C-alpha positions, -999 to 999 in steps of 0.1 A, spaced: 0 0 0 15 33 -11 14 66 9 -17 80 -10 -38 49 -3 -28 50 34 -39 86 36 -72 78 19 -79 49 43 -71 71 74 -94 98 60 -122 73 54 -118 58 89 -119 93 104 -150 102 85 -168 70 95 -158 75 131 -171 110 132 -204 99 116 -208 72 143 -201 97 170 -226 121 156 -252 94 152 -246 83 188 -249 119 200 -282 124 182 -296 91 196 -286 101 232 -301 136 228 -333 121 217 -333 97 247 -327 126 270 -355 147 255 -379 119 258 -371 115 295 -387 149 303 -380 159 340 -372 122 348 -338 118 333 -330 81 334 -303 66 312 -293 37 335 -277 7 319 -273 22 285 -236 14 280 -227 50 282 -191 62 284 -173 95 290 -181 107 254 -217 102 261 -213 119 295 -201 150 276 -233 149 256 -253 147 288 -233 176 303 -242 198 273 -278 188 276 -279 196 313 -266 231 305 -292 237 278 -322 219 293 -349 243 303 -369 216 321 -366 214 359 -352 179 364 -365 159 395 -347 126 388 -311 119 376 -303 82 370 -270 73 352 -262 41 372 -247 10 357 -227 25 328 -190 30 320 -187 67 330 -155 76 348 -146 106 370 -138 127 339 -172 123 324 -190 126 357 -173 159 366 -183 172 332 -219 165 340 -216 181 375 -210 215 359 -246 214 345 -262 192 371 -257 218 399 -282 242 383 -310 216 386 -317 223 422 -352 206 422 -337 171 420 -352 145 443 -333 114 432 -297 109 422 -284 75 412 -247 74 401 -236 39 413 -220 11 394 -200 32 370 -162 38 370 -166 68 393 -141 69 422 -136 91 453 -125 119 429 -159 121 413 -177 117 446 -157 146 461 -168 167 432 -204 159 438 -200 167 476 -188 201 467 -221 210 449 -244 188 470 -257 218 490 -275 228 458 -299 199 461 -321 210 490 -350 188 479 -330 156 474 -347 125 489 -327 96 475 -289 95 471 -274 62 457 -237 58 453 -231 21 451 -196 8 442 -180 43 438 -147 34 456 -157 58 484 -130 56 512 -132 69 548 -118 103 539 -144 109 512 -172 94 532 -164 117 562 -166 147 538 -200 134 527 -210 131 564 -203 168 569 -225 176 539 -255 153 547 -271 175 574 -276 201 547 -298 177 528 -328 182 551 -352 161 530 -329 131 524 -348 99 530 -326 72 515 -288 69 516 -273 40 497 -235 34 498 -230 -4 494 -200 -19 479 -175 9 487 -144 11 509 -160 27 539 -143 12 570 -146 17 608 -135 53 609 -161 63 584 -189 45 601 -180 59 635 -182 94 620 -217 86 606 -228 72 640 -222 106 655 -248 120 631 -272 93 640 -267 98 678 -273 136 674 -304 130 652 -289 152 624 -307 132 596 -342 139 606 -359 124 575 -337 94 568 -357 62 566 -335 38 545 -298 32 551 -277 8 530 -242 1 542 -239 -35 527 -206 -49 515 -182 -24 532 -151 -35 552 -166 -28 586 -158 -46 619 -170 -47 655 -148 -16 662 -174 5 644 -205 -17 644 -208 -18 682 -207 21 685 -231 22 655 -257 1 673 -251 20 705 -260 52 685 -288 34 668 -306 31 701 -315 68 696 -328 61 661 -361 80 655 -365 77 617 -347 47 600 -371 19 591 -349 -1 567 -313 -10 574 -290 -31 551 -258 -45 567 -255 -75 543 -221 -89 533 -204 -77 565 -188 -102 588 -202 -99 624 -189 -115 655 -210 -124 686 -200 -93 704 -216 -72 676 -247 -94 676 -251 -89 714 -250 -51 710 -275 -54 680 -298 -75 702 -298 -48 730 -306 -22 703 -334 -42 687 -351 -51 719 -363 -15 724 -362 0 689 -398 5 678 -389 23 646 -368 -2 626 -390 -25 605 -366 -43 581 -331 -55 587 -308 -73 562 -281 -95 577 -275 -117 546 -241 -132 542 -228 -119 576 -217 -153 590 -248 -154 612 -248 -188 631 -269 -207 656 -249 -191 684 -258 -157 670 -294 -167 666 -297 -177 702 -287 -142 712 -309 -124 687 -341 -144 686 -356 -133 720 -349 -96 712 -368 -94 679 -396 -76 695 -407 -50 669 -389 -60 637 -412 -69 608 -388 -83 582 -354 -100 587 -332 -112 558 -307 -140 568 -298 -155 534 -265 -173 528 -256 -178 564 -249 -208 587 -282 -214 604 -293 -250 610 -325 -268 620 -317 -262 657 -319 -224 653 -352 -226 634 -367 -249 660 -356 -225 688 -371 -195 669 -404 -214 664 -406 -218 702 -399 -181 707 -426 -172 683 -451 -194 701 -443 -180 735 -434 -143 728 -455 -116 712 -433 -107 682 -443 -87 651 -421 -104 626 -440 -114 593 -411 -124 570 -378 -142 574 -355 -148 544 -336 -180 550 -323 -190 515 -290 -208 513 -286 -218 549 -278 -252 563 -314 -261 571 -323 -297 562 -358 -302 576 -384 -285 553 -412 -290 578 -395 -266 601 -396 -239 575 -433 -246 568 -441 -244 605 -421 -211 608 -439 -196 577 -473 -206 592 -465 -187 624 -452 -157 604 -484 -158 583 -504 -155 615 -485 -124 625 -492 -109 591 -529 -116 594 -529 -101 629 -512 -70 615 -537 -67 587 -566 -72 610 -554 -45 634 -550 -21 605 -585 -28 593 -599 -24 628 -583 9 631 -592 22 596 -628 10 592 -660 11 611 -677 -21 623 -710 -26 639 -716 -50 668 -723 -80 645 -691 -74 625 -670 -74 657 -687 -106 669 -681 -123 636 -644 -115 637 -641 -128 672 -659 -160 663 -635 -165 634 -605 -161 656 -620 -185 682 -628 -211 655 -593 -206 639 -608 -199 604 -579 -180 588 -594 -182 553 -626 -165 565 -605 -139 582 -587 -131 549 -621 -128 532 -634 -105 559 -603 -83 555 -612 -80 518 -647 -69 527 -634 -44 552 -613 -28 525 -645 -15 509 -656 5 540 -647 41 541 -655 56 576 -630 53 604 -635 41 639 -609 27 663 -618 -4 683 -610 -3 720 -574 -13 728 -586 -41 751 -606 -58 723 -576 -55 699 -553 -72 725 -578 -99 731 -581 -107 694 -543 -108 691 -539 -132 719 -566 -156 706 -552 -157 671 -516 -159 683 -523 -190 703 -542 -208 675 -514 -233 667 -510 -242 704 -548 -249 706 -547 -271 675 -519 -292 690 -537 -297 723 
């Protein structure tokens, strides 16, 4: 191939490349325009060149964006920082998802510097962004400014004990007054920070869902967790999947699950013994738990799982019944029919009655004594059957 042919090939390649880039740019701009105020381009195989297109769009966009999702792409710090120059002007944002890209602590630090712009932000998700302690502590200083923040998701980062201890001080001081969901899963945390975290969590007034999956926990940590859960009436869902949770840990935790509704314990080391012990606790104690995730444990007896799920189903029915009692009016005959169903152990009829009660509109709260009586009767149904 002579020099002229080589130059022609290079020129042709350059032309084709530019055409592909322009075509890609036009496609992405069309996608962004179709998003309206909910900008969601997650999992679109975007890179830094696409990020530059998004940055230009953010500068020119006249719509007040309320949602910004770019998660699960191949955007690096360079592309993300380009976008931040335009993103900071969209101060009505309520959701920001940037996780599972190639963003590191450099890009996250850039976001922290403009985070005070997002006064209405409710959800901040930064999964797998290589956030280290230093960067996370900077974020902790910025979080109290986000008065409306409801969900903070930082799983799969490099946040260790120092970072979590810093966050625990915010929790103890009740600085995050609207936070309801906290996801710390798969971070290199140990008992050095988890124990102070649960000590601070005793003062929790807002967090209802807590993810601590994929974090190794020793018995000392479990003991402090149990002390916390025994009195915590706010937390409803706890994820302890793949934490090394064993029968010994279960023996500590089971009696203290007073108010929790949902517990995830997948991929741990629980055996039939732990499930049998928990069934005994459920039959004797008044717990509110309605779901327990036990996939991939060392449980060999399926009947134990069936018995456990039956008891959890009873709790669910009791909870639904109480909600209906509180939210709907019932005349004397309706109250009597519910009591009879509880006494006769007709769970199917209770479910049908719950469906009927959904159609009622006026509100009237049943006396607390009657509610407690119904709970007790339904709670002991299994024991009555066996006798």
